[in-house]
N, C-alpha and C positions, 0 to 999 in steps of 0.2 A: 285407115286410123283405128288405132286399138280402141275396143270397146270398153268403156268404164269399169264396168264389172270386172274385166279380165284383170286392167291394171289394178284395181285394189286388191284382188286376190294376190297377186305378184308382191304387193306391197305389205300387206299382210304376213306373206309366206318369209319375206325378208326379214321383217321386224321378228317374226318368231325365232328363224335362225339366228339372229344378232342375239335375241334373248338367252337361246339356249347355250349359245356360245360363251355369253357372259357368267351364266350361270357355271358351266363346266370350268372356266379359269379361276372364279371363286371357289368352287371344290377344291381345286389342284392348290391354289394358295393354301386354304385351310388345311389341306393334308400335308404341304409341306412344314405349316407354322406348326402341326401337332408333331412331325418327326423330328422339328427342333427342337421340341419342348422335351420330348421323351430323350433324344439323346444328349440334353445337356446334363442327364445324372449320370456320372461314369461308372457306378458303383450300386447294387441292389441287392438288397436281403429280404425274404419273404418266406411264409407258410403257405404250404398249399394242401389240399384236399383234393385226392383224385380219384374217380369213379370210370372202371371201364365196363361198357354195356357190349355183351354179345348175345347173338341167336343161340349160340351152342351153351351158354350158363343159366343156370336157374334165378342167379342174383349176380348183380354187379360187384367186380372184385375193387375193394376201396383201399387206398392208402393214404398215408399222410406223411409230412417231413418239412424239410426246408430246402428253399432255393436261392443260389447266389450267383449273381451275374457281375461280370466287370469287363468293362468295354477293352477292345472292340470285339473279342469274341470267346469268351472263357463263361462257361454255363455250367452249374454244379447242382446237381440232384441229390439231396441225402434223404433219402427215405428211413423214418424212425418206425412206422407202424405199418402193416403188421410185423415185419422184420427189418433188421438193419441192413441197409446197402445203400450203395452211393454209385452215380455216374458223373464224371467229370468228362467235360467235352472242351477242347481248345483246338481251334482251327479242326482239321479232318480228324483229329486223333481223340477217340474215345477210352478212356480207363473205366473199367467195373471194379467193384469190390464188392463181395456178396457178404452176406450173415457167416462170423466164425464156424467152423464144423471141426469138432476135434479139436479146437485149439487153433485152427489154420484160418486164416482170410483168403477166401477164394479171390485172386485179382486177375485180370486180363486186360490186354489191350486189343483194339481193332479200329478200321477207319469207319467214320461216320458213313461214307457213301454206302457200305455194306448192310447198313442198317435202314431201310427207306423209312418207317415209320418215326423210328428216333430222328431221324435226319429233319422228317417235316415237322415235327414239334420243335426241335433246337432252332432248325435256322430261321424259321419263320419267328420264334422269340427273341433269338439273339439280334436278328435284324431288326426287329421293333424297337426292342430296347435299347439298341445302341442309335437308335434313330437313322438307321441305314435304308432310306428309300430306294435308291436304286440297287442295291443289294437284295432287297426282298422282290423288287419288280424283276430281275433277272431269273429268280426261281419261280414268280408268281404273277399270274393276273389279279391285279388287287381293287376290288371293289370297298367303297368308303361311304360311309353315314354315319349321322348323328343320331343316338338314341336317348331316351329317358334315363337318369342316372339316379335312383332312389337313394335319398341321403346323401347326395353329393353336390358341392356349390359349384363345381367344375362340370362342364359340358359333358355328358358321355358319348363314346365314339364305337363304332363297329367295324372291321376291316374282316371280309371276306376272301380268302386266298385261293385261288384255283392253281393249284400245279401245272408248270409250262411243261417240264422234261417228262417224256414216255414213262421212263423207268418209275418216278414217283407216281404218276397218275395210275400204274397200276397197282400201286398199294394204297394211296390216299385220293379221295374224292375233293375234300377242300378243308381247309383249316380256317377256322373263325376265332379273332381275337376281341375281347371287349374290354373298355376300361372307361376311365375318366381322367380328364388333365393328362398328367405324365405318368399316371399309373395303369398297369395291365391289370386286370381282375378277374379274366377268365381265360383259358384257351379251350377250344372244342376241335377235336380231330376228327371227321367222318370218315373212315376208310372206305376203299372201293367196295369192298364186300358188305357194308352197311353198318361195321360194328362203330361203337362209339367211344371216344375218352374224353372226357369233361374233367378239366382242371380248375379248381376255384384258388384264388391267390391273394392273399392279405399280406400288405408290406410289414416289416420288421425293420426296427432300429438295430443297428449293428450290435449294441450290449444285449439284446434279447435273444441273439441265435444261440442255440443249445451248442456247447463245446464240442468237439469230437472226443469220442472214446477211442 
């Protein structure tokens, strides 16, 4: 005959396991709902302010400009300050245009897979904005939590992404995205060597986006 204390412990352990499983399923459902909400918007435009911190620099490198996303995979980053340049990513193709020099605009095209840091930023942001959780999970181990969102009526959230591919892990330690509701408000890229890029994002209406020059 089993001792009552042993039986009670097993019952409590089973209850605890069921409770944890229930919370995991609830979390998975909430994450699925979040990505459904994110993917409902097929086009977005925003302003960004970016700071890049490095042990090799006395002060962070700062830049600002606009972002444009169009589902399923078009992302364009137009830097306005400190100088004009644009990066357009569609699929695995990157088109870069630099500031005019001598009346000529520098332009080149290359594969996104050849630029690990850019790939980490763009792939995480594109999949999130498209609401494509399976695509995100193909490239990253995804951790999700709710966080306080100051001044926001919607629930705040945070996604922490750990690269799955070895080539990406050699360049990037993790990517953290923060937001509230269907808006992404910040992207943080921590490089494998410790350098950090922090991008703050503020949504824009289409009519308020500066025209291309």
